[in-house]
N, C-alpha and C positions, 0 to 999 in steps of 0.2 A: 738577496734580490731585491730589486728597485721598489720603493713603495707605490701603492697604485689608488687611484683616486678615480672611482665611478660618478659620473655624472649622470643624472635622470631628468629628461625633457621629451617626453613622446611626441608632442605637437604644438602648435601648428607651424605652416610655412615661415610666417613673418615672425612668430615669437623664436623660432630655433636659429634664423637670422642675428636677431636680436641678442641670441646667446651668444655668440661669438666671443665679444669682449670677455665676457665672465670667465670662458674656457681658455681664454687668452692669459687671464689673471692667473686662475688656477696654475698654468705651467709656470709663471714668472714666479709663484711664491713657492712653490714645489718642484724646483726646476730638475730635481732626480726622478721625479714620479712619473709613472704612466698614467695619462690622463683616458678614461675610457668613458664613452658616452651610450647610454639605451634611449633609443629612439623609434618612432615609428617607421616600419620598413620603407615607405616611400621618400624618407630622409636619410636613411644610411649613407648614401653617396653624397649628399651634399655636405653632411658633417665630416666626412672622409677628406675635404677637400680643407679641412683647418689643421693647419701641420702640426698644433700642439697636441692634436688626439692621436692616441696609437692604435684604438681599435673600437669599433663601434657595433654595439649589439642590438639587432633587431627586437623590437617587443610589438607582438600580435595582442589584439585587443580582449582576446577571451580570459577569464579566471584561471583556466587551464594552464593556458600558455605563460601567463605571468607567473604561477607557482613552477612551472618547470625552468623558466630563465632563471628564476630564484634562485633554484635548487644548483644551477649550474653556476651561477655567479659567486653563490656560497662557497663555492670551493676554489673561487679567485682569493679569498683572504684580502680584502679590500681594507686600506687603512681608514679610507671615508668613502661614505656614500653620500653626496649630496643631491637633494631630490628639490630640483628647479621648478617643479609643477606643482608638487603636495596637492594631489588629488586623491581619493581612498586609495586606487588601485597602483598610483606610483609611491603612497605612503607604505602599502602593504607590502610591494617589492622593496622598498629602502630595509624595511626591518626583516625580511626573510632573508636578504643577502648577509646578515650576521657580520656585520663591519664593524671594526672595534669603535668606531665614532660615526655619527651620522649629522646630518643637519639638513633643514627645510624650513618653510614657511610656517610660522605660528598660527595656524588654522586650527579653529576649534574640531575636535575629534579625531584630528590628525598630528597632534603635536607632541603625542605620546611617543610615535615613530622615532624622533629627532631627540639626540643630547645636545646639540644646539639649534636655536630658531631665532628668526630675525621677523619681523614684521612685513607682511605682503604689500603694504602700502607704506607710504613716507612722504611728508612735504618735498615737494622740490625748491628750489633755488626762491627766495624771497616771498615764501608762502605761497607757491603757486603748484603744480602738479608735477609730480617726479617724473622724468622720462622712462619707458618702460626698459630699457637697459639698465636702468639703475637697481631695479629690485635684486636682478640676477646679480651686479656686483657687489651689492651690500652682502648676500649671500656668499658669495666666492670669498670676498673680505673675511668675513668672519670665520671661516677654515683656513685662514692663512694666505689667502689668493693676494696681489698685489696689480691692481689695474694699470694700464699703460695709459690711459688719457685718451686712448682710439676710437672712432666709433667701428660700428660691424663692419667687417669686411672680408671678402671673398676672392680668391684667385683661383681663376677657373683653369683645369688643364687643358692641355691643346687639343686633345680628342672632344672635350666637351665642347669646346668653340668650333672645332669642326664640325662637330653633330650639329650644333646651333646653326651653323652655315647651310648646311643641307636643308633643315628645316625652313629657313628664310627663304631659299630657291625655291623650295616646295610651294611655299606660300603664294609665291607670284609675285613679291617684292620686286621693284627696280632698283631704288636708292633706300637700303636698309639704313644709311648712317643718318638720313633726312626723315626718315620714318618715325611713325610714332606707335608704340603699343598702348591699345585702351583696354582698361580692366574698367567694366560697366558693372558687373556684378559685385557683391559683397558677402563675407562670411555670414553676417546677421542680415535679417530681411531689412532692417531699419538702415544698414549700412549702402544698401543696393541702390543707385541710382534708377531711377525711372529710363526702362529700357527706350522708351520714346525719345528721351532726354540725350540719351547717348547716339542715338540713330542720328539726332538733327546735328548735334556737335560732331558727328564724324561727317556728315554732309559740310558744313561749313569748313573743316579742316581740311577735306578734299579740295574745296574751293578755292582754298587758298594756296592749292600746291603740295600740300604734306599728304603722303599716305598713312593710312590707317591701318594696322594691322589687330585684329581683336584679338585678346587673350582671356578664352574662357574655358573652363575645365568640366568635368563630369558634374551634371545637375544643373547647367547654364544653359541647355541646350533654347529653351524659350527667348533668351536674349540674344543667342546666336542666329535664331530665325528669323526676329524680328529685325536684328540689323542686316542680315543679307537680303531680306523685302526693300526696305526702305533706306537703307545706305549700301547701294549695290555695288559701290566701289572698295567697300571695304574687304581686305584681306582677311583670311581666317586661319590662326593656327594651326597647324596640322596636330594630329593627338601625339602626346609625348609624355613622356616622364619628368622628374623636377631637372634632369641633367640636361635633356633637352630644352625645357624653359627657359632655365638659366643660358644655356648657350645661345639661343637664339635673341634673348634678351641683350646679351653682351653685345650684338651687331646693330641694335637700333639706336636712333638718334635719341630717342626717349621713352620713357614710360608715362602715361596721365591715366587718371580715374580716380576711383575710390580708393580709400585708404584699405590698403589688401597687402598679403603675402607678396604677390611678384612685384609691387612698388618698393619693399624692404628688400627683395633681392636685388633688385634693378640699384637701388642705392648703396646696398653692399659690392656692387660689382664697380661702379663707377658709373653707370648711365644717370643723367638727368632725371628727375621726375617732378611732375605736378600731381597734387592732390586735392579732392574737395572734401571736408568733413563735416558730418553733422552730428550723430551721436556721439562720436567718439572724437578727443581733444588733440588739436596739433601739440600741445605741451609734452603728451604723453606718446604720440606716436610720429611726430614730423623728425625725420632725417636732419642731422645738422650739414649745414654749408649753402652755399649760394647757387648751387645748381639743381637745388632742392626745391619749389615754391608751393604753395598749396593755397586754398580760397576757402574759408569757412562759414558757415551759414550764421545770420546775424541775430538768430531767434534767441532770445535769452534761456531756453531751456536746452542750447545746444551743448555739446558734450555729457549729456547725460548718463551715457554708458549702459543704454536699455537697450536691449536687443527685440524687444516688443514696445510697440507704441499705438495707444488709441486716438492720437491724433497727429498721426506721423506727417509733416511737413517741412521737416527741415531739408531733406534731400530733394524734393520736388520744388522746393524754393528756389534750390540753385538752377537758373534758367542756363540753357545751353548756347544762347548768343553770348550772353556774359563769360563762359566758361571757356569760351573758343578766343575770345580777347585776352582773356587772363592767361592762358595757354600761351598763345602766339607771344605776347609780351613779355612773359618769363624767357621761353625759349631765344626769342631774339637778345635778349639780355644775355644767357648763356652766351650764346654765340658771339656776342660782340665782347665779351669778357675773355672768351678765350682767344679771339684773334688779338686783343691788345695785349695778352701775355706770349703769345708767338712772336708777335712784333718787338717786344722788349728782350726776347732771348737771342744770344748772339749766334751768329751765324755757324756752321760748322768748319772748323778750322781757322775760326777768327781767332 
């Protein structure tokens, strides 16, 4: 029987995308192993697009569901269980699986669940911050994984791209390849750009001839309502699941806005992005490559990683007119770079 490795990472969207290099590393280091993943039901299909993964297990968030899943996984007799989340629930599941060897982050109160432990945080190059993908890769390497040095990436199935095209058509976009997906909200309140700024930015981009598609999910109805009122030319993404979101993003010219899961998803698909950073730091979250740009708050406390702030002014200080100029300059640079590269390619049949 082939060896089995179980990776645990329940959430969230951006973190799941950033996990893909670690999953590839596990397979490269254990080419004969079956790589299985436990994640939130919302992300099962996304992880299924990773060719190195042979099976995905949905994990509901209730304690009873975790124990039931653990009992089923226990019968799989995994050689390794690697907990890439290391919160109390995932640590409990790791222990309950009964694998011969376990690994996770060295976090107080959870380290007893793991035979192999690595620090959750480590210095980055030249003493800076470590990119978010590296913590996953350090853990994968500790259990024999071999990184390939490539960034997060996802190849979407044809049916997902087709479903995305239908969503784009339903949104009313006329030229998707030149349209911008706008992410105005954020996972944390401190990461969320003021909705008024997003509305002004949308009006400025529309005036420049760029269509704007608002990417907003459940719980972000207030942002949607405000932009619909004060930037009436903005198109709205129809309700969809993660597969629909990915398929729609693949048809866009760019995704701009807050440091967010949809932005990481766009980068993994190969769509240009531009983000603004306040409480999060670009050294940790900026995708590599020239097609991805960013603008960061100049405040000395920027990059604090605080989810709440008594004097929150980093994101409000990023003004929409400056954002519009930065976005357009970045996308003009991306377009010119691609045109130059296309001109240098030999003609077909030459």
